[in-house]
C-alpha positions as semicolon CSV with decimal commas, in nm:
position;residue;x (nm);y (nm);z (nm)
1;M;0,000;0,000;0,000
2;T;0,117;0,354;-0,081
3;K;0,126;0,645;0,161
4;D;-0,191;0,783;0,004
5;D;-0,369;0,449;0,041
6;V;-0,277;0,423;0,409
7;A;-0,375;0,787;0,470
8;D;-0,714;0,720;0,307
9;V;-0,772;0,428;0,543
10;L;-0,683;0,634;0,852
11;D;-0,915;0,914;0,738
12;E;-1,196;0,664;0,679
13;I;-1,147;0,517;1,027
14;A;-1,171;0,868;1,175
15;T;-1,498;0,933;0,991
16;L;-1,648;0,600;1,097
17;L;-1,548;0,659;1,458
18;E;-1,714;1,001;1,447
19;L;-2,033;0,837;1,321
20;K;-2,016;0,598;1,614
21;G;-1,982;0,892;1,855
22;E;-1,625;0,829;1,965
23;N;-1,446;1,112;2,146
24;A;-1,269;1,383;1,948
25;F;-0,926;1,290;2,087
26;R;-0,944;0,943;1,930
27;T;-1,084;1,055;1,595
28;N;-0,833;1,340;1,567
29;A;-0,551;1,096;1,631
30;Y;-0,643;0,910;1,313
31;R;-0,685;1,229;1,109
32;N;-0,350;1,360;1,230
33;G;-0,199;1,021;1,159
34;A;-0,319;1,042;0,801
35;R;-0,145;1,377;0,756
36;V;0,175;1,245;0,914
37;V;0,182;0,945;0,680
38;Q;0,132;1,163;0,372
39;G;0,421;1,385;0,481
40;L;0,669;1,104;0,546
41;S;0,992;1,110;0,349
42;G;1,122;0,782;0,215
43;D;0,945;0,463;0,116
44;L;0,670;0,363;0,362
45;K;0,736;-0,007;0,311
46;D;1,101;0,041;0,403
47;L;1,011;0,247;0,710
48;V;0,781;-0,030;0,832
49;A;1,026;-0,310;0,754
50;S;1,312;-0,136;0,935
51;G;1,095;-0,040;1,232
52;Q;1,174;0,331;1,184
53;I;0,801;0,400;1,160
54;R;0,787;0,360;1,541
55;N;1,008;0,666;1,583
56;T;0,778;0,891;1,381
57;R;0,640;1,183;1,576
58;G;0,259;1,187;1,578
59;L;0,216;0,811;1,541
60;G;0,136;0,622;1,861
61;D;0,161;0,248;1,912
62;T;-0,197;0,184;1,799
63;L;-0,151;0,371;1,472
64;V;0,188;0,213;1,406
65;E;0,034;-0,132;1,454
66;K;-0,245;-0,060;1,207
67;I;-0,011;0,099;0,952
68;T;0,219;-0,202;0,977
69;T;-0,073;-0,440;0,920
70;L;-0,188;-0,240;0,616
71;V;0,156;-0,222;0,458
72;T;0,245;-0,586;0,518
73;T;-0,091;-0,750;0,440
74;G;-0,278;-0,494;0,229
75;A;-0,584;-0,522;0,458
76;L;-0,702;-0,418;0,804
77;P;-0,957;-0,634;0,992
78;Y;-1,032;-0,342;1,227
79;L;-1,154;-0,132;0,932
80;D;-1,367;-0,420;0,804
81;E;-1,529;-0,450;1,147
82;L;-1,597;-0,076;1,160
83;R;-1,755;-0,075;0,816
84;A;-1,977;-0,369;0,909
85;S;-2,095;-0,191;1,224
86;I;-2,222;0,120;1,045
87;P;-2,488;0,140;0,772
88;A;-2,322;0,244;0,445
89;G;-2,592;0,505;0,392
90;L;-2,464;0,708;0,686
91;V;-2,136;0,768;0,508
92;E;-2,326;0,866;0,192
93;M;-2,519;1,126;0,393
94;L;-2,191;1,304;0,466
95;R;-2,186;1,416;0,101
96;L;-2,465;1,661;0,183
97;P;-2,340;2,020;0,234
98;G;-2,338;2,123;0,599
99;I;-2,410;1,772;0,733
100;G;-2,129;1,639;0,951
101;P;-2,091;1,317;1,148
102;K;-2,264;1,455;1,459
103;K;-2,579;1,546;1,268
104;V;-2,578;1,214;1,081
105;K;-2,548;1,029;1,412
106;A;-2,836;1,232;1,560
107;L;-3,058;1,160;1,259
108;H;-2,980;0,790;1,280
109;E;-3,045;0,763;1,654
110;S;-3,356;0,982;1,666
111;L;-3,533;0,884;1,344
112;Q;-3,356;0,561;1,242
113;I;-3,246;0,731;0,919
114;D;-2,978;0,520;0,753
115;G;-2,960;0,669;0,404
116;I;-3,037;0,968;0,185
117;E;-3,372;0,838;0,062
118;K;-3,506;0,797;0,416
119;L;-3,364;1,138;0,504
120;K;-3,551;1,293;0,213
121;L;-3,880;1,136;0,324
122;A;-3,829;1,251;0,683
123;C;-3,759;1,607;0,569
124;E;-4,064;1,612;0,343
125;A;-4,273;1,492;0,638
126;G;-4,133;1,771;0,856
127;E;-3,980;1,529;1,107
128;V;-3,625;1,661;1,084
129;A;-3,726;2,017;1,169
130;K;-3,859;1,896;1,505
131;L;-3,523;1,756;1,616
132;K;-3,311;1,949;1,862
133;G;-3,030;2,130;1,682
134;F;-3,195;2,117;1,338
135;G;-3,505;2,330;1,276
136;A;-3,694;2,427;0,961
137;K;-3,402;2,613;0,805
138;T;-3,166;2,315;0,836
139;Q;-3,437;2,084;0,704
140;S;-3,483;2,307;0,401
141;K;-3,106;2,313;0,337
142;I;-3,090;1,933;0,360
143;L;-3,363;1,899;0,097
144;E;-3,179;2,148;-0,122
145;G;-2,858;1,948;-0,079
146;I;-3,033;1,622;-0,170
147;R;-3,172;1,782;-0,484
148;Y;-2,823;1,904;-0,576
149;L;-2,673;1,557;-0,521
150;D;-2,939;1,412;-0,751
151;Q;-2,831;1,658;-1,019
152;I;-2,457;1,597;-1,000
153;G;-2,471;1,220;-0,952
154;K;-2,124;1,065;-0,933
155;R;-1,948;1,321;-1,148
156;V;-1,582;1,412;-1,100
157;R;-1,413;1,749;-1,157
158;I;-1,205;1,772;-1,475
159;D;-0,879;1,840;-1,287
160;L;-0,917;1,504;-1,112
161;A;-1,061;1,305;-1,402
162;L;-0,808;1,420;-1,662
163;P;-0,493;1,289;-1,487
164;L;-0,655;0,948;-1,435
165;G;-0,771;0,937;-1,796
166;E;-0,431;1,040;-1,926
167;A;-0,254;0,782;-1,708
168;L;-0,476;0,504;-1,845
169;L;-0,445;0,628;-2,203
170;K;-0,064;0,645;-2,185
171;Q;-0,046;0,281;-2,081
172;V;-0,304;0,165;-2,334
173;N;-0,123;0,346;-2,616
174;S;0,193;0,155;-2,522
175;F;0,028;-0,186;-2,568
176;P;0,162;-0,385;-2,866
177;G;-0,073;-0,359;-3,161
178;V;-0,225;-0,020;-3,075
179;I;-0,207;0,213;-3,375
180;R;-0,357;0,532;-3,226
181;G;-0,572;0,624;-2,931
182;E;-0,737;0,916;-2,752
183;L;-0,966;1,010;-2,465
184;C;-1,314;1,087;-2,595
185;G;-1,648;1,183;-2,440
186;S;-1,711;1,489;-2,228
187;L;-1,348;1,487;-2,114
188;R;-1,231;1,558;-2,469
189;R;-1,491;1,834;-2,494
190;R;-1,343;1,968;-2,166
191;R;-1,663;1,978;-1,965
192;E;-1,619;2,101;-1,609
193;T;-1,720;1,766;-1,461
194;V;-1,708;1,413;-1,600
195;A;-1,916;1,102;-1,524
196;D;-1,684;0,838;-1,671
197;L;-1,382;0,794;-1,896
198;D;-1,404;0,695;-2,262
199;I;-1,087;0,557;-2,420
200;L;-1,074;0,474;-2,789
201;V;-0,791;0,298;-2,973
202;S;-0,744;0,139;-3,313
203;S;-0,586;-0,201;-3,369
204;A;-0,610;-0,503;-3,594
205;D;-0,631;-0,736;-3,292
206;A;-0,842;-0,628;-2,996
207;A;-0,819;-0,937;-2,774
208;P;-0,468;-0,889;-2,627
209;I;-0,539;-0,519;-2,571
210;M;-0,853;-0,605;-2,374
211;D;-0,659;-0,859;-2,169
212;A;-0,392;-0,603;-2,083
213;F;-0,642;-0,325;-2,009
214;V;-0,827;-0,513;-1,735
215;K;-0,493;-0,589;-1,565
216;L;-0,368;-0,230;-1,539
217;P;-0,243;-0,140;-1,188
218;E;-0,515;0,124;-1,146
219;V;-0,795;-0,134;-1,190
220;I;-0,989;-0,211;-0,873
221;Q;-1,283;-0,386;-1,041
222;V;-1,354;-0,538;-1,382
223;L;-1,714;-0,464;-1,479
224;A;-1,710;-0,628;-1,822
225;Q;-1,463;-0,769;-2,073
226;G;-1,575;-0,822;-2,431
227;P;-1,423;-0,860;-2,776
228;T;-1,424;-0,486;-2,858
229;K;-1,531;-0,313;-2,535
230;S;-1,426;-0,354;-2,174
231;S;-1,526;-0,158;-1,863
232;I;-1,334;-0,121;-1,540
233;V;-1,340;0,081;-1,221
234;A;-1,003;0,254;-1,186
235;A;-0,855;0,451;-0,899
236;M;-0,557;0,682;-0,862
237;H;-0,445;0,953;-0,623
238;V;-0,434;1,301;-0,773
239;R;-0,270;1,566;-0,552
240;G;-0,347;1,355;-0,246
241;E;-0,713;1,297;-0,338
242;K;-0,831;0,950;-0,435
243;V;-1,017;0,951;-0,767
244;T;-1,233;0,651;-0,856
245;M;-1,409;0,633;-1,193
246;Q;-1,549;0,391;-1,446
247;A;-1,340;0,371;-1,762
248;D;-1,457;0,216;-2,088
249;L;-1,214;0,102;-2,357
250;R;-1,329;0,051;-2,714
251;V;-1,111;-0,099;-2,987
252;V;-1,191;-0,042;-3,354
253;T;-1,003;-0,093;-3,678
254;D;-0,791;0,195;-3,796
255;E;-1,031;0,255;-4,086
256;Q;-1,316;0,297;-3,836
257;Y;-1,115;0,509;-3,594
258;P;-1,202;0,865;-3,713
259;F;-1,574;0,783;-3,720
260;A;-1,563;0,630;-3,373
261;Q;-1,355;0,922;-3,248
262;H;-1,616;1,169;-3,370
263;Y;-1,909;0,965;-3,243
264;F;-1,775;0,893;-2,895
265;T;-1,657;1,252;-2,846
266;G;-2,015;1,377;-2,885
267;S;-2,209;1,563;-2,775
268;K;-2,528;1,371;-2,852
269;E;-2,690;1,687;-2,989
270;H;-2,393;1,762;-3,215
271;N;-2,390;1,404;-3,345
272;I;-2,760;1,421;-3,433
273;R;-2,697;1,734;-3,641
274;M;-2,405;1,571;-3,818
275;R;-2,600;1,254;-3,895
276;Q;-2,882;1,464;-4,036
277;R;-2,631;1,656;-4,246
278;A;-2,509;1,327;-4,390
279;I;-2,867;1,217;-4,467
280;D;-2,931;1,547;-4,647
281;R;-2,641;1,454;-4,876
282;G;-2,759;1,101;-4,944
283;L;-2,517;0,949;-4,691
284;T;-2,527;0,779;-4,352
285;L;-2,287;0,856;-4,068
286;N;-2,234;0,633;-3,766
287;E;-1,949;0,525;-3,539
288;Y;-1,806;0,294;-3,805
289;A;-1,828;0,470;-4,141
290;L;-1,958;0,744;-4,366
291;S;-2,129;0,564;-4,651
292;S;-2,403;0,584;-4,912
293;E;-2,755;0,510;-4,792
294;D;-2,755;0,170;-4,964
295;K;-2,409;0,092;-4,817
296;S;-2,277;0,029;-5,170
297;R;-1,988;0,271;-5,124
298;T;-1,802;0,434;-4,837
299;V;-1,635;0,771;-4,809
300;P;-1,277;0,703;-4,693
301;C;-1,168;0,929;-4,404
302;E;-0,834;0,906;-4,228
303;T;-0,909;1,178;-3,972
304;E;-1,200;1,370;-3,821
305;E;-1,106;1,659;-4,047
306;D;-1,190;1,438;-4,346
307;I;-1,537;1,367;-4,204
308;F;-1,618;1,735;-4,163
309;R;-1,477;1,812;-4,506
310;A;-1,687;1,539;-4,666
311;L;-1,996;1,700;-4,514
312;G;-1,906;2,049;-4,634
313;L;-1,771;2,186;-4,306
314;P;-1,435;2,301;-4,170
315;Y;-1,297;2,113;-3,871
316;I;-1,497;2,187;-3,555
317;E;-1,296;2,178;-3,233
318;P;-1,424;1,927;-2,973
319;E;-1,500;2,203;-2,719
320;L;-1,755;2,355;-2,959
321;R;-1,950;2,037;-3,028
322;E;-2,258;2,116;-2,821
323;D;-2,501;2,215;-3,100
324;T;-2,492;2,579;-2,994
325;G;-2,434;2,721;-3,341
326;E;-2,111;2,549;-3,447
327;I;-2,270;2,388;-3,755
328;E;-2,410;2,720;-3,876
329;A;-2,081;2,898;-3,804
330;G;-1,899;2,631;-4,003
331;E;-2,133;2,676;-4,297
332;T;-2,071;3,050;-4,306
333;K;-1,698;3,019;-4,233
334;K;-1,737;3,204;-3,903
335;L;-1,592;2,948;-3,663
336;P;-1,364;3,123;-3,412
337;A;-0,989;3,058;-3,394
338;L;-1,003;2,957;-3,028
339;V;-0,772;3,088;-2,758
340;A;-0,500;2,842;-2,654
341;D;-0,285;2,793;-2,344
342;N;0,019;2,958;-2,502
343;D;-0,180;3,274;-2,577
344;I;-0,192;3,366;-2,207
345;R;0,078;3,624;-2,122
346;G;0,007;3,680;-1,753
347;V;-0,245;3,629;-1,474
348;F;-0,437;3,843;-1,225
349;H;-0,618;3,753;-0,901
350;N;-0,365;3,548;-0,707
351;H;-0,289;3,522;-0,338
352;T;0,033;3,541;-0,139
353;T;0,130;3,515;0,227
354;Y;-0,009;3,865;0,269
355;S;-0,352;3,696;0,292
356;D;-0,428;3,325;0,260
357;G;-0,161;3,223;0,009
358;T;0,133;2,997;0,091
359;A;0,416;3,172;-0,097
360;S;0,579;3,513;-0,110
361;L;0,540;3,775;-0,380
362;E;0,878;3,689;-0,525
363;E;0,817;3,313;-0,521
364;M;0,488;3,353;-0,705
365;A;0,638;3,592;-0,960
366;L;0,933;3,362;-1,029
367;K;0,694;3,072;-1,088
368;C;0,510;3,287;-1,342
369;K;0,839;3,353;-1,515
370;E;0,914;2,978;-1,516
371;L;0,577;2,923;-1,686
372;G;0,670;3,172;-1,956
373;L;0,437;3,446;-1,830
374;E;0,528;3,816;-1,837
375;Y;0,337;3,942;-1,534
376;F;0,202;3,824;-1,202
377;G;-0,104;4,008;-1,074
378;V;-0,159;4,010;-0,698
379;G;-0,514;3,980;-0,568
380;D;-0,489;3,927;-0,194
381;H;-0,802;3,960;0,018
382;S;-0,928;4,289;0,158
383;Q;-0,966;4,372;0,526
384;S;-1,319;4,244;0,600
385;L;-1,244;3,884;0,508
386;T;-1,061;3,810;0,830
387;I;-1,108;3,433;0,787
388;A;-0,869;3,458;0,488
389;R;-0,634;3,702;0,665
390;G;-0,764;4,001;0,472
391;M;-0,521;4,294;0,467
392;P;-0,570;4,598;0,691
393;V;-0,474;4,931;0,532
394;N;-0,127;4,940;0,687
395;I;-0,051;4,593;0,547
396;V;-0,165;4,702;0,201
397;R;0,088;4,984;0,205
398;K;0,355;4,744;0,330
399;Q;0,276;4,510;0,039
400;W;0,299;4,795;-0,212
401;A;0,645;4,882;-0,083
402;E;0,760;4,521;-0,111
403;I;0,622;4,495;-0,465
404;D;0,829;4,799;-0,561
405;R;1,142;4,644;-0,410
406;V;1,090;4,305;-0,572
407;N;1,013;4,458;-0,912
408;E;1,346;4,644;-0,902
409;K;1,516;4,311;-0,847
410;L;1,326;4,088;-1,091
411;K;1,406;4,050;-1,458
412;G;1,166;3,907;-1,716
413;V;0,850;3,924;-1,505
414;R;0,655;4,209;-1,346
415;I;0,438;4,213;-1,033
416;L;0,120;4,416;-1,077
417;K;-0,046;4,576;-0,773
418;G;-0,398;4,442;-0,746
419;I;-0,651;4,352;-0,481
420;E;-0,948;4,118;-0,448
421;V;-1,178;4,357;-0,270
422;D;-1,488;4,228;-0,098
423;I;-1,826;4,343;-0,223
424;L;-1,998;4,420;0,105
425;E;-2,361;4,338;0,179
426;D;-2,486;4,676;0,055
427;G;-2,277;4,665;-0,266
428;S;-2,008;4,902;-0,140
429;L;-1,641;4,807;-0,149
430;D;-1,419;4,707;0,141
431;Y;-1,168;4,997;0,113
432;T;-1,194;5,371;0,072
433;D;-1,182;5,519;-0,277
434;E;-0,853;5,681;-0,186
435;L;-0,688;5,346;-0,109
436;L;-0,843;5,173;-0,410
437;A;-0,692;5,440;-0,633
438;G;-0,346;5,315;-0,538
439;F;-0,395;4,974;-0,701
440;E;-0,326;4,910;-1,068
441;Y;-0,644;4,704;-1,089
442;V;-0,926;4,587;-0,862
443;V;-1,102;4,248;-0,863
444;A;-1,439;4,278;-0,690
445;S;-1,584;3,956;-0,542
446;V;-1,860;3,833;-0,313
447;H;-1,743;3,618;-0,020
448;T;-2,021;3,661;0,237
449;H;-2,401;3,672;0,275
450;F;-2,458;3,406;0,008
451;A;-2,821;3,353;0,111
452;M;-2,943;3,695;-0,006
453;P;-3,253;3,685;-0,230
454;E;-3,178;3,710;-0,601
455;P;-3,293;4,073;-0,652
456;E;-3,081;4,195;-0,360
457;M;-2,774;3,994;-0,462
458;T;-2,805;4,115;-0,820
459;A;-2,836;4,478;-0,709
460;R;-2,538;4,430;-0,476
461;V;-2,309;4,308;-0,753
462;C;-2,435;4,558;-1,010
463;K;-2,371;4,843;-0,766
464;A;-2,012;4,726;-0,725
465;L;-1,967;4,708;-1,102
466;A;-2,074;5,072;-1,124
467;H;-1,786;5,175;-0,896
468;P;-1,514;5,353;-1,099
469;A;-1,229;5,169;-0,922
470;V;-1,348;4,818;-1,015
471;T;-1,164;4,658;-1,305
472;M;-1,312;4,309;-1,312
473;L;-1,569;4,090;-1,138
474;G;-1,432;3,779;-0,965
475;H;-1,605;3,435;-0,955
476;A;-1,942;3,572;-1,053
477;T;-2,171;3,312;-0,891
478;G;-1,960;3,184;-0,600
479;R;-2,030;2,825;-0,698
480;L;-1,812;2,533;-0,586
481;L;-1,848;2,251;-0,835
482;L;-2,004;1,933;-0,692
483;R;-2,011;2,097;-0,348
484;R;-2,251;2,389;-0,360
485;E;-2,457;2,580;-0,611
486;G;-2,383;2,946;-0,667
487;Y;-2,578;3,213;-0,488
488;K;-2,898;3,326;-0,654
489;I;-2,816;3,604;-0,900
490;D;-2,946;3,733;-1,233
491;L;-2,636;3,689;-1,447
492;D;-2,796;3,849;-1,750
493;A;-2,842;4,168;-1,548
494;V;-2,484;4,140;-1,420
495;L;-2,349;4,105;-1,774
496;K;-2,554;4,405;-1,882
497;A;-2,408;4,611;-1,594
498;A;-2,054;4,501;-1,682
499;A;-2,105;4,603;-2,043
500;Q;-2,263;4,934;-1,942
501;H;-1,978;5,030;-1,709
502;G;-1,696;4,889;-1,922
503;K;-1,588;4,620;-1,675
504;M;-1,417;4,288;-1,736
505;I;-1,543;3,955;-1,604
506;E;-1,322;3,678;-1,476
507;I;-1,317;3,312;-1,564
508;N;-1,197;3,182;-1,230
509;A;-0,983;2,888;-1,337
510;Q;-0,978;2,713;-1,000
511;P;-1,120;2,372;-1,102
512;S;-1,351;2,382;-0,801
513;R;-1,506;2,700;-0,945
514;L;-1,468;2,743;-1,325
515;D;-1,689;3,044;-1,280
516;L;-1,809;3,212;-1,511
517;D;-1,979;2,914;-1,677
518;W;-1,903;2,871;-2,049
519;K;-2,259;2,949;-2,158
520;Y;-2,240;3,291;-1,995
521;V;-1,887;3,337;-2,129
522;K;-2,037;3,304;-2,475
523;R;-2,301;3,564;-2,389
524;A;-2,032;3,796;-2,255
525;K;-1,846;3,763;-2,585
526;E;-2,160;3,856;-2,777
527;M;-2,187;4,166;-2,556
528;E;-1,817;4,251;-2,619
529;I;-1,729;4,223;-2,249
530;P;-1,356;4,151;-2,206
531;I;-1,284;3,824;-2,027
532;V;-0,989;3,765;-1,794
533;I;-0,867;3,412;-1,719
534;N;-0,739;3,398;-1,360
535;P;-0,605;3,097;-1,169
536;D;-0,698;3,239;-0,825
537;A;-0,373;3,072;-0,722
538;H;-0,288;3,033;-0,354
539;S;0,048;2,864;-0,419
540;P;0,307;2,854;-0,699
541;G;0,179;2,515;-0,812
542;E;-0,170;2,656;-0,866
543;L;-0,061;2,927;-1,110
544;E;-0,075;2,679;-1,397
545;L;-0,444;2,622;-1,328
546;Y;-0,517;2,903;-1,572
547;K;-0,522;2,628;-1,837
548;F;-0,853;2,500;-1,699
549;G;-0,988;2,851;-1,750
550;V;-0,870;2,831;-2,111
551;H;-1,089;2,520;-2,148
552;V;-1,391;2,723;-2,036
553;A;-1,295;3,007;-2,269
554;R;-1,271;2,770;-2,564
555;R;-1,611;2,620;-2,484
556;G;-1,739;2,978;-2,474
557;W;-1,607;3,046;-2,828
558;L;-1,339;3,294;-2,717
559;T;-1,052;3,396;-2,941
560;P;-0,726;3,550;-2,810
561;A;-0,872;3,895;-2,886
562;D;-1,160;3,829;-2,643
563;V;-0,926;3,758;-2,349
564;F;-0,755;4,052;-2,178
565;N;-0,454;3,861;-2,048
566;T;-0,345;3,751;-2,392
567;R;-0,201;4,101;-2,415
568;G;0,163;4,170;-2,338
569;L;0,279;4,357;-2,029
570;K;0,311;4,704;-2,183
571;D;-0,030;4,682;-2,346
572;V;-0,187;4,562;-2,021
573;Q;-0,028;4,842;-1,817
574;K;-0,138;5,100;-2,072
575;E;-0,498;4,974;-2,069
576;L;-0,516;4,953;-1,690
577;A;-0,385;5,310;-1,664
578;R;-0,640;5,426;-1,922
579;R;-0,925;5,269;-1,726
580;K;-0,808;5,433;-1,401
581;A;-0,807;5,772;-1,570
582;L;-1,170;5,745;-1,680
């Protein structure tokens, strides 16, 4: 077992103990143990074999015994006993926002609720509201959370799904006999979340490829193994988080490959339009061929480009294949030349140790330089957000002075003075106009009072956008993908206000946000609102997350000209100065 595997087990034990009502000291010991294991240097197996694990600070005898059992046997009877003693539905209930182990335990003991379905029925009957420590408001939030879970199902964020998919694809492409292969489905279209992985390869002999696929080290369960399609459940740790997904492998001949690639990329709506286009031309299109209606002849295609060409269209990028006008744009030769990763010249809205970041100004700037970027825009939190160490006025001025010093020292990258200023409950900003005037740009964001009614929240944000100091709106809906919906807000009205006041809108590229959504990005483009792609980085390693924002921009039909931070440093500084002078 790896360090991550052992840490997962210790975390699971802590959760199960909490559900059983064990004391906090015991449960925290397991959680702390998980963190200690993840931070160990050296090979865990060697540490156990040599006995050095017993000298590790933070690991008592009980934990060392369990870790040793896990590493040497790959199993832990104690965990099996714990799992058997607790209904599986209780763990599932922990997926609900705001529902922790204590509340789950109370629901189970008071109402014998042992799963989400029973919880839903109890809420609808008003029984949960009567419990001590719950009430009508909590009951309403639970129902809202259940509805949200029903919507998202078992989907996985793209930043977690993509590494697992790429790891599987790399191995499959190395199998003898594989000619070419690619990830398809919603992952290839770069949707924000993914339900499963679709892998397509071409080969003249599928059987040995199927045999090798179901034996990959990431496989934890084989769901099906057939002559041309196999399905597995695969798991891998990505940045310390365990990702478990179904993965389907399809093998076709190389002649069929481009048709299968197009078909399994989707979307369903795009495929329907393409099939109809083929019918209109006396042809049939499916996952195996483009042929005449009577199947007497086929149209040879070596690539997807050939398929589009045969149907009178230029190549349509996978991100655009949602039947939102791409066919019509192709017919009129108006498909956009989409923005790409290497078009981005710098980033705004990032955090340092001045608020809740983990690295200094210089460390973050040097990482930008390493990534080939020309400028690093600071966006630390303003004073009211004390939970994120928001900066009092004196700290702001201290940061400005340090930025000046570091800029004199740095070569090849420039730090820009920015701020992520809180939009307060009444729509005003968290600093005085005088202080805001000292920044080169201002990102305005909502971080509090998420439960405001839609009209009030919309007015709040629109008022902030009318403020002369604001340059761009940050994470417009406050959503956290697969965790919480955004606050209620009329985005059409927000876009209209941004256009009216000449403001930019951010695509927050944190994979947990990806906010603004691509559909509204497309509307913003139509309204000629400049878009900024920001990683909202809190560490040097997160700066590269801007690439996930590029995915959203591409799905929203953006070209380099539509994205503000495709401009070089001098152009950016000139434009920011112009906006301040207005």
